[in-house]
VMD Tcl script that builds the backbone (N, CA, C; Angstrom):
set m [mol new atoms 402]
animate dup $m
set s [atomselect $m all]
$s set {name element resname resid chain x y z} {
  {N N MET 1 A -9.501 31.796 1.729}
  {CA C MET 1 A -8.848 30.842 2.598}
  {C C MET 1 A -7.535 30.398 1.943}
  {N N GLU 2 A -6.493 30.341 2.739}
  {CA C GLU 2 A -5.185 29.913 2.243}
  {C C GLU 2 A -5.166 28.406 2.025}
  {N N LYS 3 A -4.544 27.989 0.928}
  {CA C LYS 3 A -4.445 26.568 0.620}
  {C C LYS 3 A -3.434 25.890 1.537}
  {N N LEU 4 A -3.615 24.600 1.727}
  {CA C LEU 4 A -2.633 23.815 2.479}
  {C C LEU 4 A -1.320 23.814 1.719}
  {N N LYS 5 A -0.233 23.882 2.426}
  {CA C LYS 5 A 1.092 23.808 1.815}
  {C C LYS 5 A 1.642 22.404 2.076}
  {N N ILE 6 A 1.197 21.477 1.287}
  {CA C ILE 6 A 1.514 20.056 1.491}
  {C C ILE 6 A 2.916 19.761 0.975}
  {N N SER 7 A 3.708 19.110 1.809}
  {CA C SER 7 A 5.057 18.735 1.379}
  {C C SER 7 A 5.183 17.229 1.151}
  {N N SER 8 A 4.293 16.432 1.766}
  {CA C SER 8 A 4.317 14.984 1.559}
  {C C SER 8 A 3.035 14.372 2.106}
  {N N THR 9 A 2.838 13.077 1.815}
  {CA C THR 9 A 1.712 12.354 2.384}
  {C C THR 9 A 2.218 11.045 2.988}
  {N N ILE 10 A 1.616 10.666 4.107}
  {CA C ILE 10 A 1.933 9.399 4.770}
  {C C ILE 10 A 0.622 8.767 5.199}
  {N N CYS 11 A 0.442 7.505 4.848}
  {CA C CYS 11 A -0.707 6.727 5.296}
  {C C CYS 11 A -0.158 5.717 6.306}
  {N N PHE 12 A -0.587 5.803 7.568}
  {CA C PHE 12 A -0.079 4.921 8.611}
  {C C PHE 12 A -0.972 3.707 8.818}
  {N N HIS 13 A -0.337 2.545 8.960}
  {CA C HIS 13 A -1.005 1.307 9.320}
  {C C HIS 13 A -0.332 0.781 10.587}
  {N N TYR 14 A -1.151 0.257 11.503}
  {CA C TYR 14 A -0.669 -0.220 12.793}
  {C C TYR 14 A -0.766 -1.745 12.833}
  {N N TYR 15 A 0.362 -2.410 13.084}
  {CA C TYR 15 A 0.435 -3.867 13.010}
  {C C TYR 15 A 0.822 -4.496 14.347}
  {N N SER 16 A 0.163 -5.598 14.678}
  {CA C SER 16 A 0.536 -6.396 15.845}
  {C C SER 16 A 1.811 -7.177 15.553}
  {N N ASP 17 A 1.922 -7.725 14.354}
  {CA C ASP 17 A 3.122 -8.471 13.960}
  {C C ASP 17 A 4.002 -7.539 13.123}
  {N N TYR 18 A 4.759 -6.709 13.828}
  {CA C TYR 18 A 5.575 -5.666 13.204}
  {C C TYR 18 A 6.658 -6.253 12.293}
  {N N GLY 19 A 7.287 -7.325 12.709}
  {CA C GLY 19 A 8.322 -7.955 11.883}
  {C C GLY 19 A 7.773 -8.460 10.571}
  {N N LYS 20 A 6.625 -9.084 10.638}
  {CA C LYS 20 A 5.995 -9.606 9.418}
  {C C LYS 20 A 5.560 -8.446 8.515}
  {N N ALA 21 A 5.080 -7.371 9.117}
  {CA C ALA 21 A 4.665 -6.197 8.343}
  {C C ALA 21 A 5.857 -5.590 7.601}
  {N N LYS 22 A 6.987 -5.487 8.283}
  {CA C LYS 22 A 8.187 -4.941 7.633}
  {C C LYS 22 A 8.593 -5.803 6.446}
  {N N LYS 23 A 8.533 -7.106 6.613}
  {CA C LYS 23 A 8.892 -8.026 5.532}
  {C C LYS 23 A 7.887 -7.910 4.382}
  {N N PHE 24 A 6.614 -7.793 4.701}
  {CA C PHE 24 A 5.570 -7.645 3.689}
  {C C PHE 24 A 5.826 -6.429 2.803}
  {N N PHE 25 A 6.089 -5.285 3.419}
  {CA C PHE 25 A 6.275 -4.064 2.636}
  {C C PHE 25 A 7.619 -4.025 1.909}
  {N N SER 26 A 8.660 -4.548 2.533}
  {CA C SER 26 A 9.976 -4.487 1.888}
  {C C SER 26 A 10.193 -5.610 0.883}
  {N N GLU 27 A 9.842 -6.830 1.248}
  {CA C GLU 27 A 10.137 -7.974 0.375}
  {C C GLU 27 A 8.984 -8.361 -0.549}
  {N N VAL 28 A 7.763 -8.391 -0.019}
  {CA C VAL 28 A 6.626 -8.802 -0.840}
  {C C VAL 28 A 6.228 -7.680 -1.802}
  {N N LEU 29 A 6.018 -6.465 -1.283}
  {CA C LEU 29 A 5.661 -5.352 -2.153}
  {C C LEU 29 A 6.891 -4.699 -2.785}
  {N N GLY 30 A 8.053 -4.883 -2.192}
  {CA C GLY 30 A 9.282 -4.343 -2.767}
  {C C GLY 30 A 9.450 -2.845 -2.600}
  {N N LEU 31 A 8.898 -2.280 -1.525}
  {CA C LEU 31 A 9.025 -0.839 -1.301}
  {C C LEU 31 A 10.352 -0.507 -0.621}
  {N N GLU 32 A 10.859 0.660 -0.929}
  {CA C GLU 32 A 12.134 1.146 -0.394}
  {C C GLU 32 A 11.918 1.784 0.983}
  {N N VAL 33 A 12.797 1.476 1.928}
  {CA C VAL 33 A 12.736 2.098 3.247}
  {C C VAL 33 A 13.219 3.539 3.119}
  {N N ALA 34 A 12.384 4.477 3.555}
  {CA C ALA 34 A 12.772 5.890 3.553}
  {C C ALA 34 A 13.414 6.262 4.889}
  {N N TYR 35 A 12.848 5.730 5.988}
  {CA C TYR 35 A 13.400 6.017 7.310}
  {C C TYR 35 A 12.869 4.979 8.291}
  {N N ASP 36 A 13.742 4.527 9.181}
  {CA C ASP 36 A 13.373 3.516 10.170}
  {C C ASP 36 A 13.550 4.110 11.567}
  {N N PHE 37 A 12.441 4.271 12.290}
  {CA C PHE 37 A 12.460 4.822 13.640}
  {C C PHE 37 A 12.560 3.731 14.702}
  {N N ASP 38 A 12.735 2.498 14.327}
  {CA C ASP 38 A 12.798 1.323 15.186}
  {C C ASP 38 A 11.413 0.793 15.548}
  {N N TRP 39 A 10.475 1.615 15.946}
  {CA C TRP 39 A 9.112 1.163 16.252}
  {C C TRP 39 A 8.120 1.557 15.157}
  {N N ALA 40 A 8.606 2.327 14.199}
  {CA C ALA 40 A 7.821 2.710 13.019}
  {C C ALA 40 A 8.794 2.860 11.862}
  {N N ILE 41 A 8.362 2.439 10.702}
  {CA C ILE 41 A 9.219 2.519 9.526}
  {C C ILE 41 A 8.406 3.119 8.383}
  {N N LEU 42 A 9.024 4.052 7.668}
  {CA C LEU 42 A 8.362 4.695 6.538}
  {C C LEU 42 A 8.917 4.122 5.247}
  {N N PHE 43 A 8.008 3.654 4.402}
  {CA C PHE 43 A 8.376 3.128 3.098}
  {C C PHE 43 A 7.989 4.142 2.034}
  {N N LYS 44 A 8.914 4.393 1.122}
  {CA C LYS 44 A 8.652 5.328 0.032}
  {C C LYS 44 A 7.793 4.634 -1.008}
  {N N VAL 45 A 6.687 5.280 -1.368}
  {CA C VAL 45 A 5.828 4.776 -2.421}
  {C C VAL 45 A 6.250 5.448 -3.725}
  {N N VAL 46 A 6.223 6.761 -3.735}
  {CA C VAL 46 A 6.782 7.592 -4.810}
  {C C VAL 46 A 7.285 8.870 -4.153}
  {N N SER 47 A 7.824 9.761 -4.942}
  {CA C SER 47 A 8.380 10.996 -4.401}
  {C C SER 47 A 7.413 11.666 -3.426}
  {N N LYS 48 A 7.830 11.799 -2.195}
  {CA C LYS 48 A 7.080 12.483 -1.134}
  {C C LYS 48 A 5.746 11.834 -0.777}
  {N N SER 49 A 5.615 10.550 -1.064}
  {CA C SER 49 A 4.426 9.794 -0.676}
  {C C SER 49 A 4.905 8.510 -0.003}
  {N N PHE 50 A 4.414 8.281 1.212}
  {CA C PHE 50 A 4.934 7.195 2.033}
  {C C PHE 50 A 3.802 6.414 2.690}
  {N N ILE 51 A 4.114 5.165 3.042}
  {CA C ILE 51 A 3.236 4.393 3.913}
  {C C ILE 51 A 4.048 4.108 5.173}
  {N N GLY 52 A 3.446 4.408 6.310}
  {CA C GLY 52 A 4.097 4.189 7.588}
  {C C GLY 52 A 3.597 2.912 8.225}
  {N N VAL 53 A 4.526 2.071 8.653}
  {CA C VAL 53 A 4.200 0.819 9.321}
  {C C VAL 53 A 4.611 0.989 10.778}
  {N N VAL 54 A 3.642 0.859 11.671}
  {CA C VAL 54 A 3.865 1.145 13.086}
  {C C VAL 54 A 3.695 -0.123 13.910}
  {N N ASN 55 A 4.607 -0.330 14.862}
  {CA C ASN 55 A 4.478 -1.411 15.831}
  {C C ASN 55 A 3.359 -1.019 16.788}
  {N N LYS 56 A 2.237 -1.691 16.681}
  {CA C LYS 56 A 1.039 -1.370 17.461}
  {C C LYS 56 A 1.320 -1.341 18.962}
  {N N GLU 57 A 2.205 -2.219 19.421}
  {CA C GLU 57 A 2.513 -2.313 20.856}
  {C C GLU 57 A 3.317 -1.124 21.368}
  {N N LYS 58 A 4.073 -0.465 20.504}
  {CA C LYS 58 A 4.919 0.658 20.921}
  {C C LYS 58 A 4.382 2.003 20.450}
  {N N SER 59 A 3.203 2.000 19.853}
  {CA C SER 59 A 2.611 3.206 19.292}
  {C C SER 59 A 2.241 4.207 20.371}
  {N N SER 60 A 2.241 5.470 19.991}
  {CA C SER 60 A 1.857 6.531 20.925}
  {C C SER 60 A 0.344 6.690 21.011}
  {N N ILE 61 A -0.408 5.999 20.144}
  {CA C ILE 61 A -1.870 6.049 20.204}
  {C C ILE 61 A -2.423 4.630 20.232}
  {N N THR 62 A -3.658 4.505 20.690}
  {CA C THR 62 A -4.318 3.206 20.726}
  {C C THR 62 A -5.488 3.234 19.754}
  {N N LEU 63 A -5.518 2.261 18.869}
  {CA C LEU 63 A -6.616 2.164 17.915}
  {C C LEU 63 A -7.544 1.045 18.345}
  {N N ALA 64 A -8.853 1.327 18.333}
  {CA C ALA 64 A -9.828 0.308 18.714}
  {C C ALA 64 A -9.872 -0.804 17.675}
  {N N LYS 65 A -9.888 -0.438 16.403}
  {CA C LYS 65 A -9.876 -1.403 15.311}
  {C C LYS 65 A -9.477 -0.665 14.041}
  {N N HIS 66 A -9.296 -1.418 12.976}
  {CA C HIS 66 A -8.899 -0.808 11.708}
  {C C HIS 66 A -9.946 0.195 11.247}
  {N N SER 67 A -9.478 1.339 10.807}
  {CA C SER 67 A -10.402 2.264 10.176}
  {C C SER 67 A -10.628 1.779 8.758}
  {N N LYS 68 A -11.688 2.189 8.152}
  {CA C LYS 68 A -11.965 1.795 6.774}
  {C C LYS 68 A -11.184 2.714 5.850}
  {N N ASN 69 A -10.160 2.173 5.260}
  {CA C ASN 69 A -9.423 2.908 4.250}
  {C C ASN 69 A -8.930 1.925 3.206}
  {N N LEU 70 A -8.594 2.458 2.061}
  {CA C LEU 70 A -8.066 1.659 0.970}
  {C C LEU 70 A -6.793 2.340 0.515}
  {N N PHE 71 A -5.691 1.612 0.524}
  {CA C PHE 71 A -4.421 2.155 0.076}
  {C C PHE 71 A -4.202 1.689 -1.352}
  {N N SER 72 A -4.273 2.626 -2.311}
  {CA C SER 72 A -4.108 2.303 -3.730}
  {C C SER 72 A -2.696 2.642 -4.172}
  {N N ILE 73 A -2.094 1.719 -4.875}
  {CA C ILE 73 A -0.755 1.919 -5.416}
  {C C ILE 73 A -0.866 1.817 -6.932}
  {N N THR 74 A -0.445 2.863 -7.622}
  {CA C THR 74 A -0.475 2.878 -9.082}
  {C C THR 74 A 0.862 2.386 -9.602}
  {N N VAL 75 A 0.813 1.415 -10.504}
  {CA C VAL 75 A 2.032 0.785 -11.029}
  {C C VAL 75 A 2.014 0.798 -12.562}
  {N N SER 76 A 3.129 0.412 -13.145}
  {CA C SER 76 A 3.191 0.276 -14.604}
  {C C SER 76 A 3.413 -1.180 -15.002}
  {N N ASN 77 A 3.361 -2.088 -14.032}
  {CA C ASN 77 A 3.588 -3.522 -14.290}
  {C C ASN 77 A 2.616 -4.384 -13.480}
  {N N ILE 78 A 1.339 -4.168 -13.687}
  {CA C ILE 78 A 0.313 -4.813 -12.864}
  {C C ILE 78 A 0.376 -6.339 -12.927}
  {N N ASP 79 A 0.692 -6.888 -14.093}
  {CA C ASP 79 A 0.744 -8.350 -14.219}
  {C C ASP 79 A 1.867 -8.948 -13.374}
  {N N ASP 80 A 3.027 -8.290 -13.345}
  {CA C ASP 80 A 4.153 -8.760 -12.539}
  {C C ASP 80 A 3.822 -8.702 -11.044}
  {N N ILE 81 A 3.201 -7.609 -10.620}
  {CA C ILE 81 A 2.834 -7.453 -9.206}
  {C C ILE 81 A 1.787 -8.494 -8.824}
  {N N TYR 82 A 0.832 -8.733 -9.706}
  {CA C TYR 82 A -0.198 -9.731 -9.440}
  {C C TYR 82 A 0.426 -11.109 -9.219}
  {N N LYS 83 A 1.375 -11.461 -10.058}
  {CA C LYS 83 A 2.069 -12.754 -9.918}
  {C C LYS 83 A 2.799 -12.822 -8.580}
  {N N ARG 84 A 3.514 -11.748 -8.231}
  {CA C ARG 84 A 4.252 -11.712 -6.969}
  {C C ARG 84 A 3.322 -11.906 -5.783}
  {N N LEU 85 A 2.178 -11.215 -5.790}
  {CA C LEU 85 A 1.238 -11.324 -4.670}
  {C C LEU 85 A 0.518 -12.670 -4.666}
  {N N SER 86 A 0.271 -13.221 -5.837}
  {CA C SER 86 A -0.341 -14.552 -5.916}
  {C C SER 86 A 0.527 -15.594 -5.228}
  {N N ASP 87 A 1.840 -15.425 -5.350}
  {CA C ASP 87 A 2.785 -16.359 -4.731}
  {C C ASP 87 A 2.834 -16.225 -3.205}
  {N N CYS 88 A 2.255 -15.162 -2.656}
  {CA C CYS 88 A 2.300 -14.909 -1.210}
  {C C CYS 88 A 0.958 -15.102 -0.535}
  {N N GLN 89 A 0.004 -15.693 -1.244}
  {CA C GLN 89 A -1.312 -15.897 -0.657}
  {C C GLN 89 A -1.221 -16.854 0.527}
  {N N ASP 90 A -2.084 -16.628 1.473}
  {CA C ASP 90 A -2.226 -17.438 2.684}
  {C C ASP 90 A -1.155 -17.160 3.731}
  {N N GLU 91 A -0.137 -16.360 3.406}
  {CA C GLU 91 A 0.821 -15.937 4.428}
  {C C GLU 91 A 0.748 -14.426 4.616}
  {N N TYR 92 A 0.803 -13.682 3.520}
  {CA C TYR 92 A 0.765 -12.221 3.571}
  {C C TYR 92 A -0.481 -11.639 2.909}
  {N N VAL 93 A -1.008 -12.317 1.911}
  {CA C VAL 93 A -2.061 -11.783 1.049}
  {C C VAL 93 A -3.303 -12.661 1.135}
  {N N PHE 94 A -4.471 -12.001 1.319}
  {CA C PHE 94 A -5.739 -12.704 1.425}
  {C C PHE 94 A -6.787 -11.998 0.574}
  {N N GLY 95 A -7.737 -12.772 0.072}
  {CA C GLY 95 A -8.837 -12.187 -0.703}
  {C C GLY 95 A -8.399 -11.544 -2.000}
  {N N LEU 96 A -7.353 -12.064 -2.603}
  {CA C LEU 96 A -6.837 -11.508 -3.856}
  {C C LEU 96 A -7.881 -11.669 -4.952}
  {N N THR 97 A -8.292 -10.554 -5.541}
  {CA C THR 97 A -9.272 -10.610 -6.627}
  {C C THR 97 A -8.542 -10.769 -7.961}
  {N N GLU 98 A -9.274 -11.087 -8.972}
  {CA C GLU 98 A -8.716 -11.128 -10.325}
  {C C GLU 98 A -8.447 -9.694 -10.788}
  {N N ILE 99 A -7.566 -9.542 -11.762}
  {CA C ILE 99 A -7.364 -8.227 -12.368}
  {C C ILE 99 A -8.610 -7.925 -13.201}
  {N N LYS 100 A -9.184 -6.761 -12.952}
  {CA C LYS 100 A -10.382 -6.354 -13.683}
  {C C LYS 100 A -10.056 -5.104 -14.485}
  {N N GLU 101 A -10.586 -5.038 -15.699}
  {CA C GLU 101 A -10.376 -3.871 -16.545}
  {C C GLU 101 A -11.641 -3.029 -16.566}
  {N N PHE 102 A -11.469 -1.735 -16.310}
  {CA C PHE 102 A -12.568 -0.783 -16.332}
  {C C PHE 102 A -12.373 0.098 -17.561}
  {N N SER 103 A -13.000 -0.289 -18.670}
  {CA C SER 103 A -12.762 0.401 -19.937}
  {C C SER 103 A -13.247 1.848 -19.909}
  {N N ASP 104 A -14.287 2.142 -19.133}
  {CA C ASP 104 A -14.808 3.507 -19.099}
  {C C ASP 104 A -13.827 4.495 -18.478}
  {N N ILE 105 A -12.978 4.034 -17.562}
  {CA C ILE 105 A -11.987 4.931 -16.955}
  {C C ILE 105 A -10.555 4.534 -17.308}
  {N N LYS 106 A -10.422 3.598 -18.250}
  {CA C LYS 106 A -9.097 3.195 -18.763}
  {C C LYS 106 A -8.159 2.784 -17.634}
  {N N LEU 107 A -8.612 1.795 -16.852}
  {CA C LEU 107 A -7.880 1.362 -15.669}
  {C C LEU 107 A -7.994 -0.148 -15.512}
  {N N LYS 108 A -6.913 -0.765 -15.083}
  {CA C LYS 108 A -6.911 -2.161 -14.646}
  {C C LYS 108 A -6.582 -2.130 -13.160}
  {N N SER 109 A -7.230 -3.007 -12.396}
  {CA C SER 109 A -6.895 -3.049 -10.973}
  {C C SER 109 A -7.301 -4.377 -10.349}
  {N N PHE 110 A -6.723 -4.622 -9.177}
  {CA C PHE 110 A -7.139 -5.749 -8.347}
  {C C PHE 110 A -6.994 -5.347 -6.893}
  {N N PHE 111 A -7.635 -6.121 -6.027}
  {CA C PHE 111 A -7.691 -5.801 -4.602}
  {C C PHE 111 A -7.239 -6.991 -3.773}
  {N N PHE 112 A -6.781 -6.703 -2.567}
  {CA C PHE 112 A -6.439 -7.747 -1.609}
  {C C PHE 112 A -6.377 -7.140 -0.219}
  {N N LYS 113 A -6.321 -8.022 0.768}
  {CA C LYS 113 A -6.095 -7.614 2.150}
  {C C LYS 113 A -4.773 -8.206 2.591}
  {N N CYS 114 A -4.063 -7.451 3.416}
  {CA C CYS 114 A -2.831 -7.993 3.977}
  {C C CYS 114 A -3.190 -8.852 5.192}
  {N N PHE 115 A -2.204 -9.452 5.784}
  {CA C PHE 115 A -2.406 -10.411 6.862}
  {C C PHE 115 A -3.059 -9.836 8.105}
  {N N GLU 116 A -3.108 -8.492 8.256}
  {CA C GLU 116 A -3.798 -7.908 9.408}
  {C C GLU 116 A -5.075 -7.176 9.015}
  {N N GLY 117 A -5.547 -7.404 7.781}
  {CA C GLY 117 A -6.850 -6.914 7.381}
  {C C GLY 117 A -6.898 -5.584 6.657}
  {N N TYR 118 A -5.766 -4.925 6.444}
  {CA C TYR 118 A -5.784 -3.671 5.697}
  {C C TYR 118 A -6.072 -3.958 4.229}
  {N N GLU 119 A -6.818 -3.057 3.613}
  {CA C GLU 119 A -7.215 -3.240 2.228}
  {C C GLU 119 A -6.316 -2.458 1.285}
  {N N PHE 120 A -5.925 -3.121 0.181}
  {CA C PHE 120 A -5.041 -2.533 -0.817}
  {C C PHE 120 A -5.656 -2.699 -2.202}
  {N N GLU 121 A -5.307 -1.765 -3.074}
  {CA C GLU 121 A -5.622 -1.870 -4.495}
  {C C GLU 121 A -4.324 -1.632 -5.249}
  {N N ILE 122 A -4.083 -2.448 -6.238}
  {CA C ILE 122 A -2.994 -2.205 -7.176}
  {C C ILE 122 A -3.680 -1.835 -8.483}
  {N N GLN 123 A -3.282 -0.699 -9.061}
  {CA C GLN 123 A -3.956 -0.224 -10.265}
  {C C GLN 123 A -2.944 0.227 -11.311}
  {N N GLU 124 A -3.377 0.140 -12.569}
  {CA C GLU 124 A -2.546 0.602 -13.672}
  {C C GLU 124 A -3.443 1.317 -14.684}
  {N N PHE 125 A -3.120 2.580 -14.937}
  {CA C PHE 125 A -3.869 3.331 -15.944}
  {C C PHE 125 A -3.419 2.899 -17.323}
  {N N GLN 126 A -4.343 2.961 -18.279}
  {CA C GLN 126 A -4.104 2.374 -19.584}
  {C C GLN 126 A -3.859 3.382 -20.703}
  {N N THR 127 A -3.892 4.660 -20.419}
  {CA C THR 127 A -3.590 5.655 -21.448}
  {C C THR 127 A -2.378 6.471 -21.020}
  {N N GLU 128 A -1.657 6.991 -21.987}
  {CA C GLU 128 A -0.472 7.811 -21.685}
  {C C GLU 128 A -0.859 9.065 -20.915}
  {N N GLU 129 A -2.002 9.653 -21.249}
  {CA C GLU 129 A -2.456 10.859 -20.557}
  {C C GLU 129 A -2.640 10.586 -19.056}
  {N N LEU 130 A -3.344 9.510 -18.749}
  {CA C LEU 130 A -3.572 9.170 -17.340}
  {C C LEU 130 A -2.293 8.747 -16.647}
  {N N LYS 131 A -1.412 8.061 -17.348}
  {CA C LYS 131 A -0.135 7.650 -16.771}
  {C C LYS 131 A 0.707 8.871 -16.395}
  {N N GLU 132 A 0.620 9.945 -17.177}
  {CA C GLU 132 A 1.360 11.165 -16.859}
  {C C GLU 132 A 0.819 11.845 -15.623}
  {N N ILE 133 A -0.499 11.795 -15.441}
  {CA C ILE 133 A -1.123 12.442 -14.279}
  {C C ILE 133 A -0.855 11.634 -13.012}
  {N N PHE 134 A -1.015 10.308 -13.124}
  {CA C PHE 134 A -0.917 9.449 -11.944}
  {C C PHE 134 A 0.329 8.588 -11.981}
}
mol reanalyze $m
mol bondsrecalc $m
mol representation Tube
mol addrep $m
């Protein structure tokens, strides 16, 4: 069987409050806009990896409810990101957990939900080997 010839990845989230979602991803998370289609905007996470924010009202598909997914973002400054998100609780960020260290897999991470219920993880690998891979 021939392997997939993957050129990029995009994880799409559909928001009722599209303006607030755009502000959340650009200002709160600090992601760079890769392309803006007016009713959907793609934010660059890393090279060829994107999160798509879609205006639910103008979408070409109808979603019954959020699917169960977790969007993990690997960073090299977890403490700074945690502080930034802590400052946005009750407006953009809900259910923010403490940073937990998993010594068996050499990882620190925390979780939260955005204002429309999508689940996120911010993680930081603790060894140079893992940092090179991820």
